[in-house]
C-alpha positions as CSV (number, residue, x, y, z in Angstrom):
1,M,0.9,16.3,28.6
2,E,-2.8,16.5,28.0
3,N,-5.0,18.1,30.5
4,P,-7.0,16.0,32.6
5,N,-10.0,17.8,32.4
6,Q,-10.2,17.7,28.8
7,T,-9.6,13.8,28.9
8,A,-12.2,13.5,30.9
9,S,-14.4,15.1,29.0
10,R,-13.6,13.9,25.6
11,R,-14.2,10.4,27.1
12,R,-17.9,11.5,28.2
13,F,-17.9,13.1,24.5
14,L,-17.4,9.7,23.1
15,R,-19.8,7.7,25.3
16,A,-22.5,9.7,24.3
17,T,-23.7,8.1,21.2
18,A,-26.9,6.0,20.7
19,A,-28.5,3.5,18.4
20,G,-31.5,4.3,16.4
21,A,-30.5,5.9,12.9
22,A,-32.5,4.4,10.2
23,W,-31.0,3.6,6.5
24,L,-31.7,6.4,4.0
25,A,-34.8,5.5,1.5
26,S,-33.0,7.8,-0.7
27,P,-30.0,6.0,-2.9
28,S,-28.3,9.5,-3.1
29,L,-27.2,9.0,0.4
30,V,-27.3,12.9,1.3
31,T,-25.5,13.9,4.5
32,R,-28.4,15.3,6.6
33,M,-28.8,16.2,10.6
34,A,-30.7,13.3,12.5
35,A,-33.6,13.5,14.5
36,Q,-32.3,11.4,17.0
37,S,-28.8,10.8,18.4
38,P,-26.6,8.8,15.8
39,E,-25.3,5.5,16.6
40,S,-21.6,6.6,15.7
41,R,-19.7,9.5,16.5
42,V,-16.0,11.1,15.0
43,D,-14.1,13.7,16.8
44,I,-11.8,15.2,14.9
45,L,-9.0,16.9,17.2
46,L,-7.5,19.6,15.3
47,N,-5.0,20.6,18.1
48,E,-3.5,16.9,18.6
49,P,-1.3,16.6,15.4
50,V,0.3,13.1,14.9
51,G,2.8,13.8,11.9
52,T,3.0,14.7,8.5
53,I,1.8,11.8,6.3
54,Q,4.7,11.3,3.9
55,P,3.7,10.9,0.6
56,E,5.5,7.5,0.1
57,I,3.0,6.3,2.2
58,Y,0.9,6.2,-0.7
59,G,3.6,3.8,-2.9
60,H,3.3,0.8,-5.1
61,F,5.0,-2.6,-5.9
62,V,6.3,-3.7,-9.2
63,E,7.3,-7.4,-9.5
64,H,8.7,-9.2,-12.6
65,L,6.1,-11.5,-11.5
66,G,3.6,-12.6,-14.1
67,G,1.5,-10.0,-15.7
68,V,3.1,-6.7,-13.8
69,V,5.7,-5.6,-16.3
70,Y,5.3,-7.5,-19.5
71,D,1.8,-6.9,-20.8
72,G,0.8,-4.5,-17.9
73,I,3.5,-1.8,-17.6
74,W,5.7,-2.3,-20.4
75,V,4.4,-3.0,-24.0
76,G,7.4,-1.7,-26.1
77,E,7.8,1.3,-28.2
78,N,7.2,-0.2,-31.4
79,S,3.5,-1.7,-30.0
80,R,0.2,-0.8,-31.2
81,I,-0.8,0.1,-28.0
82,P,-0.3,3.7,-26.9
83,N,2.8,3.9,-25.0
84,V,5.3,6.5,-23.7
85,N,8.6,5.2,-24.7
86,G,7.3,1.7,-24.4
87,L,5.3,2.5,-21.1
88,R,1.7,1.7,-21.4
89,K,0.1,5.2,-21.8
90,Q,-3.2,4.7,-20.2
91,L,-1.4,3.4,-17.0
92,V,0.9,6.1,-16.6
93,D,-1.7,8.9,-17.1
94,A,-4.2,6.8,-14.6
95,L,-1.3,6.4,-11.8
96,K,0.2,10.1,-12.4
97,R,-3.2,11.3,-11.1
98,V,-3.2,9.4,-7.8
99,K,0.3,11.2,-6.5
100,P,2.2,7.7,-6.5
101,G,4.7,8.8,-3.8
102,V,7.4,5.7,-4.4
103,I,7.4,2.5,-6.2
104,R,9.7,-0.2,-5.4
105,W,11.2,-2.6,-8.1
106,P,12.1,-5.3,-9.0
107,G,10.8,-7.3,-6.3
108,G,9.7,-9.3,-4.4
109,C,11.2,-12.5,-4.5
110,F,12.5,-11.9,-7.6
111,A,14.6,-9.4,-6.8
112,D,16.6,-12.0,-4.8
113,Q,18.0,-13.7,-8.3
114,Y,17.9,-10.3,-10.1
115,D,21.4,-9.2,-11.5
116,W,21.1,-5.8,-12.2
117,R,23.3,-5.7,-15.1
118,D,21.2,-8.0,-17.3
119,G,18.8,-4.9,-17.7
120,T,21.4,-2.7,-19.3
121,G,22.9,-2.2,-22.5
122,P,21.4,-2.5,-25.9
123,R,18.0,-3.8,-25.4
124,D,18.2,-6.5,-28.4
125,K,21.4,-7.7,-26.8
126,R,20.2,-8.2,-23.0
127,P,20.2,-11.8,-21.8
128,R,17.2,-13.9,-21.5
129,R,17.0,-15.5,-17.6
130,T,14.6,-17.5,-16.0
131,N,12.2,-15.8,-14.0
132,F,12.1,-16.7,-10.2
133,W,8.7,-17.7,-10.2
134,V,8.6,-20.5,-12.9
135,D,7.6,-23.0,-11.1
136,A,5.1,-21.6,-8.8
137,P,2.1,-23.9,-8.3
138,E,-0.4,-21.3,-8.8
139,W,-0.1,-21.2,-12.9
140,P,-3.3,-21.2,-14.2
141,K,-4.1,-23.4,-16.8
142,G,-3.1,-22.4,-20.3
143,A,-0.7,-19.9,-19.6
144,R,1.9,-19.8,-22.0
145,R,5.4,-21.6,-21.0
146,D,7.3,-19.5,-23.4
147,G,7.0,-15.8,-22.6
148,P,8.7,-12.9,-20.8
149,Q,6.8,-14.1,-17.6
150,I,8.8,-17.1,-17.7
151,Y,12.1,-16.3,-19.6
152,D,12.7,-12.7,-19.0
153,P,14.3,-10.5,-22.1
154,N,15.3,-8.0,-19.7
155,S,13.7,-5.2,-21.5
156,F,12.6,-3.6,-18.5
157,G,15.7,-2.6,-16.7
158,T,17.3,0.2,-14.3
159,V,16.8,2.9,-16.8
160,E,13.3,1.9,-18.2
161,F,12.0,1.8,-14.4
162,A,13.3,4.8,-13.8
163,R,11.7,6.8,-16.8
164,F,8.5,5.1,-15.4
165,C,8.9,6.8,-12.0
166,K,9.7,9.9,-13.6
167,Q,6.8,9.6,-15.8
168,V,4.4,9.2,-13.0
169,D,6.4,11.8,-10.4
170,A,6.8,9.1,-7.8
171,Q,10.7,8.6,-6.2
172,P,12.2,5.0,-7.2
173,Y,12.8,2.4,-4.5
174,F,15.4,-0.3,-5.7
175,A,15.6,-3.8,-3.9
176,A,18.9,-5.2,-4.2
177,N,20.0,-8.5,-4.2
178,L,21.4,-9.8,-0.8
179,R,20.8,-13.5,-1.2
180,S,22.7,-14.2,-4.7
181,L,25.0,-11.3,-5.4
182,P,28.0,-9.9,-3.4
183,A,28.2,-6.9,-1.8
184,Q,30.1,-5.1,-4.4
185,E,27.4,-5.4,-7.1
186,F,25.1,-3.4,-4.4
187,W,27.4,-0.2,-4.4
188,R,28.3,-0.9,-8.3
189,W,24.2,-0.7,-8.7
190,V,24.6,2.6,-6.6
191,E,26.9,4.0,-8.8
192,Y,25.5,2.9,-11.9
193,C,22.2,5.2,-10.8
194,N,24.1,8.0,-9.2
195,S,27.3,8.8,-10.2
196,P,27.7,12.1,-12.0
197,A,27.8,12.4,-16.1
198,N,31.1,11.4,-17.3
199,S,32.3,10.4,-13.8
200,T,32.6,6.6,-14.2
201,T,32.5,3.5,-16.3
202,L,29.2,3.1,-15.1
203,A,28.1,6.8,-15.6
204,A,29.1,6.1,-19.3
205,Q,27.2,2.7,-19.0
206,R,24.0,4.7,-18.0
207,A,24.2,7.2,-20.9
208,A,24.8,4.4,-23.3
209,D,21.6,3.4,-21.9
210,G,19.9,6.5,-22.7
211,E,20.1,8.4,-19.4
212,P,23.3,10.3,-19.0
213,E,22.5,12.6,-15.9
214,A,22.6,10.6,-12.2
215,L,19.1,9.2,-11.4
216,G,19.1,10.5,-7.9
217,V,17.9,7.4,-6.2
218,R,17.6,7.8,-2.8
219,Y,16.0,4.4,-1.5
220,W,17.3,1.1,-1.6
221,G,16.2,-1.8,0.2
222,V,19.1,-4.4,1.4
223,G,17.6,-7.6,0.7
224,N,14.0,-8.8,0.6
225,E,12.3,-11.1,3.1
226,S,15.4,-12.3,4.1
227,W,13.4,-14.8,6.7
228,G,12.0,-16.3,3.7
229,C,13.1,-16.4,-0.2
230,G,15.7,-14.0,0.6
231,G,18.3,-16.2,2.1
232,N,16.2,-18.1,5.2
233,F,18.3,-16.1,7.5
234,D,17.9,-16.0,11.2
235,P,17.8,-12.1,12.3
236,A,21.4,-12.2,13.9
237,D,23.0,-13.7,10.4
238,Y,20.9,-11.2,8.5
239,G,22.1,-8.3,10.8
240,S,25.6,-9.4,9.9
241,E,24.7,-9.3,6.2
242,F,23.0,-5.8,6.6
243,N,26.3,-4.5,8.1
244,R,28.7,-6.0,5.4
245,Y,26.2,-4.6,2.8
246,S,26.0,-1.2,4.1
247,A,29.7,-0.7,5.5
248,W,30.4,1.5,2.5
249,V,28.0,2.9,-0.1
250,P,28.7,6.1,-1.8
251,S,26.3,9.0,-1.7
252,Y,26.8,11.1,-4.5
253,G,25.3,13.8,-2.7
254,V,22.2,12.3,-2.6
255,R,20.7,11.6,1.1
256,T,20.6,7.7,0.6
257,A,17.9,5.9,3.1
258,L,18.9,2.1,3.6
259,I,15.7,-0.4,4.1
260,G,16.1,-3.5,6.2
261,S,14.5,-6.5,5.1
262,G,11.9,-6.3,8.6
263,P,9.7,-9.0,9.7
264,N,6.9,-11.1,8.2
265,D,3.8,-9.9,10.1
266,G,4.1,-10.3,13.8
267,N,7.5,-11.8,14.2
268,L,8.7,-10.0,17.0
269,D,11.5,-11.7,17.8
270,W,13.0,-10.9,14.0
271,T,12.7,-7.2,15.0
272,R,14.5,-7.6,18.3
273,R,17.5,-9.6,17.6
274,F,18.0,-7.8,14.4
275,F,18.1,-4.3,16.0
276,G,20.1,-5.6,18.7
277,K,22.8,-6.8,16.5
278,L,22.9,-3.9,15.1
279,S,23.0,-2.0,18.2
280,K,25.8,-3.8,19.6
281,A,27.5,-3.3,16.4
282,N,27.0,0.5,17.0
283,T,25.4,0.6,13.0
284,L,22.2,1.1,13.9
285,G,22.6,4.8,12.4
286,R,22.7,3.4,8.8
287,L,18.9,1.9,8.7
288,W,16.9,4.6,7.8
289,G,13.7,2.2,7.3
290,W,12.5,-1.1,8.7
291,A,10.3,-2.9,6.2
292,M,7.1,-5.0,7.6
293,H,5.4,-7.3,5.2
294,H,1.7,-8.1,6.0
295,Y,-1.1,-9.8,3.7
296,A,-4.7,-10.7,4.5
297,W,-6.5,-13.9,3.5
298,N,-8.7,-16.1,5.0
299,A,-9.6,-19.8,5.4
300,S,-12.7,-21.8,6.5
301,G,-12.2,-23.4,10.2
302,G,-9.4,-20.5,11.0
303,R,-6.4,-19.1,9.5
304,T,-3.6,-20.5,8.1
305,R,-0.1,-19.2,7.5
306,E,1.0,-21.8,5.1
307,W,2.3,-20.2,1.9
308,F,0.2,-21.3,-0.9
309,E,-2.9,-22.6,1.5
310,G,-6.0,-21.0,3.2
311,K,-6.8,-18.2,0.6
312,R,-10.6,-18.4,-1.0
313,D,-12.3,-16.8,-4.1
314,A,-11.9,-12.9,-4.8
315,V,-15.4,-13.0,-5.7
316,K,-17.5,-15.6,-4.6
317,F,-17.4,-15.1,-0.5
318,D,-19.4,-15.5,2.1
319,A,-20.1,-13.1,4.8
320,E,-17.7,-15.5,7.0
321,Q,-15.0,-14.6,4.4
322,Y,-16.1,-11.4,3.8
323,Y,-15.2,-10.0,7.5
324,D,-12.1,-12.5,8.2
325,I,-10.0,-11.0,5.7
326,L,-11.0,-7.6,6.6
327,R,-10.2,-8.6,10.4
328,E,-6.8,-9.8,8.9
329,A,-6.2,-6.7,7.2
330,D,-7.1,-4.6,10.5
331,E,-4.1,-6.0,12.2
332,M,-2.1,-3.8,10.9
333,E,-2.6,-1.2,13.8
334,S,-1.5,-3.5,16.1
335,L,1.3,-4.9,14.1
336,V,2.9,-1.2,13.5
337,T,2.4,-0.4,17.4
338,A,4.0,-3.7,18.5
339,H,7.1,-3.7,16.5
340,W,7.3,0.2,17.1
341,A,7.6,-0.4,20.9
342,V,10.0,-3.5,20.1
343,M,12.1,-1.0,17.8
344,A,11.9,1.6,21.0
345,E,14.2,-1.1,23.4
346,T,17.3,-0.2,21.1
347,D,16.0,2.9,19.5
348,P,14.4,5.0,21.8
349,R,14.7,8.1,19.8
350,H,13.1,6.2,16.5
351,R,15.5,7.2,14.0
352,T,14.5,4.4,11.9
353,K,11.2,4.4,10.7
354,L,8.6,1.6,9.7
355,V,7.8,1.0,5.9
356,V,5.1,-1.9,4.9
357,D,6.4,-2.4,1.4
358,E,4.2,-5.2,0.7
359,W,0.7,-5.2,2.1
360,G,-2.9,-6.2,0.4
361,A,-5.6,-8.6,-0.1
362,W,-4.2,-12.4,-1.2
363,H,-7.2,-14.2,-2.7
364,A,-6.8,-17.6,-4.3
365,S,-6.5,-18.5,-7.9
366,G,-9.0,-18.4,-10.7
367,T,-10.0,-14.8,-11.1
368,E,-6.9,-13.6,-13.1
369,P,-7.3,-11.4,-15.8
370,F,-5.6,-13.5,-18.4
371,P,-4.0,-16.9,-17.8
372,E,-0.2,-15.1,-17.9
373,A,-1.0,-12.9,-14.9
374,L,0.2,-15.1,-12.3
375,I,-1.2,-14.6,-8.8
376,G,-3.8,-12.3,-10.3
377,Q,-7.1,-11.6,-8.8
378,Q,-10.5,-9.9,-9.1
379,N,-10.8,-6.5,-6.8
380,T,-14.1,-6.2,-5.3
381,M,-15.7,-3.4,-3.0
382,R,-14.4,-5.5,-0.4
383,D,-11.0,-4.8,-1.6
384,A,-11.6,-1.3,-1.4
385,V,-12.7,-1.3,2.1
386,L,-9.7,-3.1,2.9
387,A,-7.5,-0.4,1.2
388,G,-9.4,2.5,3.2
389,L,-8.9,0.4,6.5
390,T,-5.4,0.3,5.6
391,L,-4.7,3.4,4.5
392,D,-6.4,5.0,7.4
393,T,-4.5,3.0,10.0
394,F,-1.1,4.2,8.1
395,N,-2.5,8.3,8.4
396,R,-3.0,7.8,12.0
397,H,0.2,6.5,12.8
398,A,1.9,8.8,10.6
399,D,4.9,9.4,12.9
400,K,5.7,6.0,13.2
401,V,5.4,4.7,9.1
402,A,7.1,6.9,6.7
403,M,6.7,4.6,3.6
404,A,4.3,1.7,2.4
405,A,3.7,0.1,-0.9
406,I,0.8,-1.9,-1.9
407,A,1.0,-5.3,-3.4
408,Q,1.1,-5.0,-6.9
409,L,0.2,-2.5,-9.0
410,V,-1.3,-4.4,-12.1
411,N,-2.6,-7.8,-12.7
412,C,-1.2,-8.9,-9.3
413,L,-2.7,-9.4,-6.0
414,Q,-4.5,-5.9,-5.1
415,S,-3.7,-3.9,-8.2
416,L,-4.8,-0.9,-9.4
417,F,-4.9,-1.6,-12.8
418,L,-5.9,-4.9,-14.9
419,A,-4.2,-4.6,-18.5
420,H,-3.8,-7.0,-21.4
421,E,-3.0,-6.1,-24.8
422,D,-5.2,-3.1,-25.7
423,K,-7.5,-3.8,-22.6
424,F,-7.2,-1.7,-19.8
425,C,-9.6,-0.7,-16.6
426,L,-9.4,0.8,-13.1
427,T,-10.5,-1.6,-10.1
428,P,-11.9,-0.2,-6.8
429,T,-8.6,0.2,-5.1
430,Y,-7.4,2.7,-7.7
431,H,-10.5,4.9,-6.6
432,V,-9.5,4.6,-3.0
433,F,-6.1,6.0,-3.8
434,D,-7.7,8.6,-5.8
435,M,-9.8,9.6,-3.0
436,Y,-6.9,9.5,-0.1
437,A,-4.7,11.4,-2.4
438,A,-5.5,14.6,-0.8
439,H,-4.0,13.3,2.6
440,Q,-0.4,13.2,0.9
441,G,1.5,16.2,2.7
442,A,-0.9,16.8,5.2
443,R,-0.8,16.7,8.9
444,S,-2.3,13.7,10.2
445,V,-5.0,15.0,13.5
446,R,-6.1,12.6,16.2
447,T,-9.4,11.1,14.9
448,Q,-11.2,9.2,17.5
449,V,-14.2,6.9,16.3
450,A,-17.0,5.7,18.2
451,S,-18.9,3.2,16.3
452,P,-20.9,-0.1,17.5
453,A,-18.6,-3.5,16.7
454,T,-19.6,-5.1,13.3
455,T,-20.9,-8.7,14.3
456,Y,-21.1,-11.8,12.2
457,S,-21.0,-15.6,12.9
458,R,-17.2,-16.9,12.3
459,N,-16.7,-20.8,12.8
460,G,-20.4,-21.0,14.1
461,T,-19.6,-18.5,16.9
462,P,-19.9,-15.0,17.1
463,A,-17.4,-12.8,16.0
464,T,-16.9,-8.9,16.1
465,M,-14.8,-6.7,14.3
466,R,-14.5,-2.7,14.7
467,G,-17.0,-0.6,13.5
468,L,-16.6,2.8,11.2
469,N,-12.8,3.3,11.1
470,G,-11.2,6.5,9.5
471,S,-8.6,9.4,9.7
472,A,-8.3,13.0,9.6
473,S,-5.5,15.3,7.9
474,V,-5.2,19.2,7.5
475,N,-3.5,20.7,4.7
476,G,-4.0,24.9,5.2
477,N,-8.0,25.4,5.4
478,Q,-8.9,22.0,4.1
479,L,-9.7,19.3,6.4
480,T,-10.0,15.7,4.7
481,L,-12.1,13.2,6.7
482,T,-11.8,9.6,5.1
483,V,-14.0,6.8,6.7
484,T,-14.6,3.3,5.9
485,N,-17.8,1.3,6.9
486,P,-16.5,-2.8,7.1
487,S,-20.6,-3.5,7.5
488,M,-21.3,-5.9,4.7
489,D,-25.3,-4.6,4.8
490,Q,-25.7,-2.2,7.5
491,P,-25.5,1.6,7.3
492,R,-23.5,3.6,10.2
493,E,-25.0,7.1,11.1
494,A,-22.7,9.3,12.4
495,E,-22.3,12.6,14.0
496,I,-18.9,14.2,13.0
497,Q,-17.5,16.8,15.6
498,I,-14.5,19.3,14.6
499,H,-12.6,20.5,17.8
500,G,-10.5,23.5,17.3
501,G,-12.1,24.7,14.4
502,T,-15.4,25.5,12.5
503,P,-16.5,23.7,9.5
504,R,-17.6,26.7,6.5
505,S,-18.7,24.0,3.8
506,V,-18.2,20.4,3.4
507,A,-18.4,18.3,0.0
508,G,-18.4,14.7,-0.1
509,V,-17.5,11.5,-2.3
510,T,-18.3,8.1,-1.8
511,L,-17.2,5.0,-3.1
512,A,-20.1,1.9,-2.6
513,A,-21.9,-0.8,-4.4
514,G,-25.3,-2.7,-3.7
515,D,-23.3,-6.0,-3.5
516,P,-20.0,-5.9,-1.8
517,R,-18.7,-8.4,-4.5
518,A,-19.1,-5.9,-7.6
519,H,-16.1,-5.1,-9.4
520,N,-14.9,-4.1,-12.6
521,R,-14.1,-5.9,-15.6
522,F,-12.8,-5.4,-19.3
523,E,-16.1,-5.7,-20.5
524,D,-17.6,-3.8,-17.9
525,P,-14.9,-0.9,-16.4
526,R,-17.2,1.4,-15.0
527,A,-19.3,-0.9,-12.8
528,V,-17.9,0.7,-9.5
529,E,-17.0,4.2,-9.6
530,P,-16.9,7.1,-6.8
531,K,-20.0,9.3,-6.7
532,A,-20.0,13.1,-5.5
533,I,-22.8,13.3,-2.8
534,A,-24.7,16.3,-1.6
535,V,-23.6,17.4,1.7
536,T,-25.5,19.8,4.0
537,L,-23.8,21.1,6.9
538,R,-25.8,22.6,9.9
539,G,-24.4,24.3,12.7
540,A,-21.2,23.3,13.7
541,A,-22.0,19.6,12.9
542,I,-22.4,16.9,10.4
543,V,-24.3,13.8,10.3
544,H,-23.6,11.4,7.6
545,Q,-25.1,8.2,6.5
546,F,-22.3,5.8,5.5
547,P,-23.6,3.1,3.4
548,P,-22.5,-1.0,3.5
549,A,-19.2,-1.7,2.5
550,S,-18.1,1.6,1.9
551,V,-15.3,4.3,1.3
552,T,-16.2,7.9,1.7
553,K,-14.5,11.3,1.9
554,L,-15.6,14.3,3.1
555,T,-13.5,17.6,2.2
556,I,-14.3,20.5,5.0
557,A,-13.5,23.9,4.5
558,L,-12.2,25.4,7.9
559,G,-13.5,29.0,9.0
C-alpha cells in the first residue's frame, strides 16, 4: 500500500503547474529550462512498476481484404518486384525494424468464411474462392472485379504466412473459423501447424508445402467478432461454442494460448455473460486472452455506430473532426479498465488478459492508394497522434493488456505501409511504432501527467479532451518516455521530473509537421519523418516544449 505522506506530496506536486509558456521561436524545438513555471508536468515514478510491456502489444493485423495480402505483402516469387520467397522485400525489411511482436491472420471477417485447407498443397492447384468482402459497399469506382481481392487464389496460405512471420521475427496468431467450420477442423489446423515432423498425415502435408518442421504456433483465436460477422451469437451461445471448440486441442509441446472473441467497444454485457457461462462450466481456465475491438471514427452532429456510416475524410478534416476522432480513440483507457473490472467478477485472479486485436482510425473511403485497396485510407499526423495515444494507454496498463494489433498492416485502415506494384512508402503511423519499439519488453512505471485540457468547439458548444499524454518504461539504466500533444495548434511546455532516479543524459526525437493533415505519398514518401532534437539536461529536471499535433520520444540514461 502507498505511503499516505507520499500520496499527499505527489498530489501537491501535480497541482503545482502554471500557465505561461511561450511557443519556441526556433523550429528546432530544442529542449530548454524555462524561465517561468511550465504549464504542464510529467512525473515518472520509478519505484511504482506497473508490469512488463509485452512485445505482443506492438502487434499487427493481416486480413485478406483489398490490397493487404495481394499486392501488399504477397507479390509472388516470379515478380519483378524485389521479394523474399514471394514476400515484398521492402515491407519485410521495414517491418522487421519495428520489432512486430505478433501478427494476426487471416481476419477479421474473412476468417469467418476461411477454410484453412484451401491454402495448402501446390499453389497452382489451390482453389479460387469468393472473398468475404466481394459485395462491400465501399469498393471504389474503377476497382477490378476479377482480381485476387475478389476471387482469392489462396496463394498466400498457412505456410506462406508462417514464413512471413519468421522473416520479420513475429509470432503468428491464427484466427480460427468458428462460424462456418466444425470444431474438428480447428484442431486439425493445430495439428497441421504443430504436430512433429513425420508424425501425422497433416505433418506430411505441411512438409510437402515446404515446412517439414513444426511451426510452433502458440496463439489461436477461437472465432472472430462472434457478436457480428462471426455468427451473430449472443454471449451465452458463443460461450457454449467456445467450450466445444476448446474441449480438446492437442498442445504438441506448445504452450497454447486460446483467445476468445470479446466485445465490441463498451459492450460489458458481452463480457459479463460470456465469463459467467465459462465460470459456470468451470472452463474459464482455458481462456488465455479476451479480444476487444475498438475503432475510432467521427460524424458531424455526433457519433453514430452504424457500420458504414459516420466516417469523414482521412485528409480533409476541420478542427472538430480532428479532435472528435482523437476523443474516440482516447476512450480506449476507459474501455480497458471497465472490461477488466467486469472480468474480475468471475476471474478475480485475472488469469485471462485483455487482447485488443483490432484498433485504429477508420475514415471514409476516397483516399485509398489504388482502387483495389478496399477500405484503404491515407494516414496523416492526426493518425500518428492517435497511434501514440493508444500505445501509451496500453503501456500504462501493461498489467492488463497482454496483446494488441493495429488494423491493418498495409493498404487498409490505419496501416503502417502503402504498397502498389513497385511503389512503396511508410506512413506516419509506422514512424510511431518505430519510436515506441524501445518500450517492448521494458518495465512500465507509473507516469502522472498534469496538463491543461485541450479545448475546442463541438456541435457549437465547448468541448475538451486531455492535454499531454504519455507513458514511461525502464530497461536497465535506460528510461524511455513517450509523449503525445493532441492540440492541433498549441504547443505544450512541460517539466519532467524523475522520482527514484537521476537523469544522466537525455536524447530526443519528435514526429511533427506544420499541418496535422500532412502525410506521405508514393510521390512524396518522406514528407513526414521523425527528427532528432537536441535536448539539454540541467540539474535533475527536463523542461521540454512539445509541438502541436506531435509524438515525441525522450531516451534518458539514469545515473
